[in-house]
C-alpha distance (Angstrom), angle and dihedral (degrees) to the residues before:
residue distance angle dihedral
M1 . . .
V2 3.79 . .
H3 3.81 114.1 .
I4 3.83 118.1 -138.4
I5 3.81 119.8 -152.6
G6 3.82 127.0 -167.2
D7 3.78 139.7 169.3
T8 3.80 135.6 -126.1
T9 3.83 95.4 -94.7
S10 3.82 87.8 69.3
V11 3.83 88.2 69.5
L12 3.79 93.7 -142.0
D13 3.79 117.6 -171.8
P14 3.83 107.8 -102.8
A15 3.81 89.7 -136.9
F16 3.82 89.8 55.1
V17 3.81 91.2 47.7
A18 3.81 91.7 51.2
A19 3.79 95.4 43.8
H20 3.81 94.3 49.8
D21 3.81 99.8 31.5
V22 3.81 94.4 -124.1
P23 3.83 114.0 172.7
V24 3.82 110.3 -131.1
I25 3.80 116.4 -162.4
P26 3.83 113.0 -147.3
Q27 3.78 125.0 -128.8
L28 3.82 116.7 -133.9
I29 3.80 120.0 -112.3
H30 3.82 120.4 -160.2
I31 3.80 117.9 -164.1
D32 3.83 130.3 158.9
G33 3.79 92.9 -14.8
E34 3.81 95.2 -49.5
T35 3.81 127.5 108.5
Y36 3.80 122.7 -149.4
L37 3.79 135.2 -174.7
E38 3.79 105.4 -121.9
G39 3.78 113.5 -116.9
E40 3.79 92.6 8.0
E41 3.80 105.6 56.4
I42 3.81 100.2 15.0
D43 3.79 133.4 28.4
T44 3.79 129.1 -163.1
P45 3.85 98.7 -96.7
T46 3.81 91.3 50.5
F47 3.79 90.8 45.4
M48 3.81 92.0 50.8
E49 3.81 90.3 53.1
K50 3.79 91.5 49.6
M51 3.79 91.5 44.9
D52 3.82 91.1 56.0
S53 3.80 91.9 57.2
A54 3.81 99.5 31.4
K55 3.80 116.7 127.1
E56 3.80 91.5 -139.0
L57 3.80 138.3 11.4
P58 3.81 111.2 -70.0
K59 3.78 117.4 -116.2
T60 3.78 134.1 -146.3
S61 3.75 134.7 -151.7
A62 3.77 133.7 -170.7
P63 3.77 118.9 -99.9
P64 3.81 109.9 -88.8
P65 3.82 116.6 -110.7
E66 3.81 89.3 -107.1
L67 3.81 90.8 72.1
F68 3.79 90.1 56.3
V69 3.81 91.4 43.8
E70 3.82 89.9 58.8
V71 3.80 91.4 55.0
F72 3.81 95.1 40.3
E73 3.80 90.7 50.6
R74 3.78 91.8 54.4
L75 3.79 97.7 43.9
A76 3.81 101.9 34.1
S77 3.79 89.0 63.9
T78 3.81 88.1 69.7
G79 3.81 90.1 65.0
E80 3.80 89.3 -130.1
P81 3.84 124.4 126.7
L82 3.82 120.9 -94.4
I83 3.80 122.8 -151.2
C84 3.81 119.9 -168.2
I85 3.82 112.8 -158.7
L86 3.79 105.1 -165.2
P87 3.82 144.8 171.8
S88 3.79 125.7 -87.6
S89 3.80 112.5 -63.6
V90 3.82 88.1 -143.2
V91 3.81 92.7 67.7
S92 3.81 100.7 25.7
G93 3.79 138.0 38.8
T94 3.81 91.8 -144.7
V95 3.81 94.4 106.3
R96 3.80 90.0 50.7
S97 3.81 91.9 51.3
A98 3.81 92.1 49.4
T99 3.80 90.7 48.3
V100 3.80 91.5 51.5
A101 3.81 91.1 48.7
K102 3.80 91.1 48.4
R103 3.82 90.5 62.5
E104 3.79 89.7 68.5
F105 3.81 89.8 64.9
P106 3.82 105.2 51.4
D107 3.79 93.3 161.3
A108 3.81 95.8 49.7
D109 3.81 125.7 91.6
I110 3.82 99.1 -122.5
R111 3.79 120.3 159.3
V112 3.82 125.3 -169.6
I113 3.80 118.2 -159.0
D114 3.80 122.3 -164.3
T115 3.80 101.3 -154.2
G116 3.81 95.7 -171.8
F117 3.83 89.3 -132.0
V118 3.79 143.1 80.4
A119 3.80 133.2 -147.8
G120 3.82 120.8 -0.6
P121 3.81 101.3 19.0
V122 3.82 91.7 47.2
R123 3.79 90.5 48.7
S124 3.81 90.1 51.4
M125 3.81 92.4 50.2
I126 3.80 91.2 50.0
E127 3.80 93.2 47.8
A128 3.80 90.8 49.1
A129 3.81 91.8 47.3
V130 3.81 92.1 49.6
G131 3.79 89.8 51.8
W132 3.79 91.7 50.6
A133 3.80 92.2 46.8
E134 3.79 92.3 51.2
S135 3.81 88.9 49.9
G136 3.79 89.9 57.7
V137 3.81 98.7 -104.0
D138 3.81 111.7 158.2
A139 3.81 124.3 -114.3
D140 3.81 95.6 -109.0
T141 3.80 91.8 55.0
I142 3.80 94.1 44.6
E143 3.81 90.8 50.2
Q144 3.81 91.2 48.5
R145 3.81 92.3 48.9
V146 3.81 92.1 50.6
Y147 3.80 90.6 50.8
E148 3.81 88.5 49.7
M149 3.81 90.4 53.4
M150 3.80 94.6 51.2
P151 3.84 99.7 74.5
R152 3.81 89.2 47.1
G153 3.81 92.9 56.2
R154 3.79 121.4 109.8
L155 3.80 129.3 -172.6
Y156 3.82 119.9 -179.3
F157 3.79 124.8 170.5
V158 3.79 147.1 156.6
V159 3.80 128.2 -140.5
A160 3.79 132.9 -155.8
T161 3.81 90.1 -123.4
L162 3.78 135.6 1.8
K163 3.81 93.5 -140.0
Y164 3.81 95.0 94.8
L165 3.80 93.3 51.6
A166 3.79 90.3 46.2
M167 3.83 94.9 47.2
G168 3.78 91.1 48.5
G169 3.78 92.6 48.6
R170 3.81 92.4 -117.7
I171 3.81 94.5 123.5
G172 3.80 134.4 21.9
G173 3.81 119.0 -81.5
A174 3.81 90.9 -129.9
A175 3.79 90.8 62.4
A176 3.80 90.7 51.3
L177 3.80 91.4 49.8
M178 3.79 91.7 50.7
G179 3.79 90.4 49.3
S180 3.79 93.1 53.2
L181 3.81 95.0 45.6
L182 3.78 101.4 41.2
K183 3.81 97.9 29.0
V184 3.78 91.8 -129.9
R185 3.78 119.6 165.9
P186 3.79 101.4 -150.1
V187 3.76 122.4 -162.0
L188 3.80 103.2 -122.8
M189 3.78 126.5 -157.4
F190 3.76 141.6 -173.3
D191 3.79 104.4 -111.2
N192 3.81 124.8 168.9
S193 3.81 88.7 -5.1
R194 3.82 95.3 -57.0
V195 3.81 139.9 83.5
N196 3.81 114.7 -91.7
V197 3.79 135.5 166.4
F198 3.79 108.8 -99.6
E199 3.79 98.8 -177.9
K200 3.81 134.6 -9.0
I201 3.80 111.9 -126.9
R202 3.81 128.9 175.8
T203 3.80 102.7 -137.8
K204 3.77 136.4 34.7
K205 3.80 91.1 -128.8
R206 3.78 91.3 57.4
A207 3.81 91.2 43.2
V208 3.81 90.5 55.3
E209 3.80 90.6 47.6
R210 3.80 88.6 51.6
M211 3.80 90.9 52.9
K212 3.80 89.5 52.8
E213 3.80 89.7 51.6
L214 3.79 90.6 51.3
V215 3.81 91.1 52.2
Y216 3.81 92.4 49.8
E217 3.80 91.8 46.2
Q218 3.79 99.4 44.6
I219 3.80 113.4 23.6
A220 3.79 117.6 112.1
R221 3.78 112.6 -98.1
E222 3.79 101.3 176.9
R223 3.82 93.4 42.7
E224 3.79 130.5 37.1
G225 3.79 109.6 -74.8
H226 3.83 94.6 -157.1
L227 3.81 91.8 -143.9
T228 3.81 117.1 -166.4
I229 3.80 132.6 172.0
L230 3.82 120.7 -137.5
Q231 3.79 121.9 -152.8
A232 3.78 139.8 164.1
G233 3.79 118.8 -172.1
V234 3.82 93.9 -16.1
P235 3.83 103.4 83.3
D236 3.81 95.2 153.4
E237 3.80 91.2 53.8
G238 3.78 90.0 47.7
E239 3.80 93.3 51.3
A240 3.82 92.0 46.1
L241 3.80 91.4 51.4
A242 3.81 91.3 47.3
D243 3.81 92.6 49.4
E244 3.80 93.2 49.5
L245 3.79 95.2 46.8
A246 3.81 91.8 45.2
A247 3.79 91.1 52.2
Q248 3.80 93.8 47.3
L249 3.80 94.6 45.7
G250 3.78 96.9 39.8
Y251 3.81 93.6 -117.9
S252 3.79 118.6 153.4
D253 3.78 92.2 -145.3
V254 3.80 139.8 3.6
P255 3.83 116.1 -162.0
V256 3.81 116.7 -126.1
L257 3.79 109.0 -149.7
D258 3.80 120.6 -151.7
M259 3.78 103.6 -141.9
P260 3.81 113.1 -120.8
P261 3.82 123.1 -124.1
A262 3.83 93.4 -97.5
I263 3.80 89.8 62.1
V264 3.83 96.9 37.3
T265 3.81 88.9 53.6
H266 3.80 90.3 62.8
G267 3.82 101.1 31.2
G268 3.78 99.0 34.8
P269 3.81 128.3 -142.5
G270 3.79 113.4 -45.7
I271 3.82 100.4 52.4
L272 3.80 113.7 155.6
G273 3.78 120.9 172.4
V274 3.79 151.7 139.3
G275 3.79 130.8 -123.0
F276 3.80 123.2 -168.5
F277 3.80 146.4 132.9
T278 3.79 130.8 -106.9
D279 3.80 127.5 -141.0
């Protein structure tokens, strides 16, 4: 069977990870001189507390190749293919680390996919790939299907302030300046593997309404839309958005993903967003 490997920015459900034995490589979180393995040594609530009192903005770094080597060593011995489904190489060095680790196993069938996304869409690709693998689909077909999903992915979100994205170099400084002066609440999106302003909107309420419109206009109807809600520090807003979208779309359930520290570091508290796939 093909083995699927993810990382902590995909926000996989721990129950899913345990049930399907999916290796999840942790990002590294640096705060006040200490380094933590995301999801193993620090969770989001603890990180948020530390972030509030931190002397300077926390930093993140991609998992070192050694963390991938440990997993590759264990799974490559089975002789079965490994597929790593990972976050955008534009915003994370995770793909680079996996590629470096792969070189230590020249005889193994290890494939590294740069999805161009983070969070919900990556989670959906991993969950789909795991399902295909467990159904006996071969590695070539799984890889092809993931690549076919990528251009259909959408990720829209709003943040409480643009300063974290600007300080971390994830969005242009001009956009942050405009946000602070004009008090706009832009709808942001992942576009060409990076964060860009999709539409400038004056209020958060209107920005959230615009995200709903985008879901209704674009989400796949004939195929599964893999809708997920992203939130950081606004769980009630996340649940309310999930309930409304589920009711309107006829979904029985829409997962609300608590953003991990590696994403909160760059987006800040107050992230609210939607991830899904088009037809």
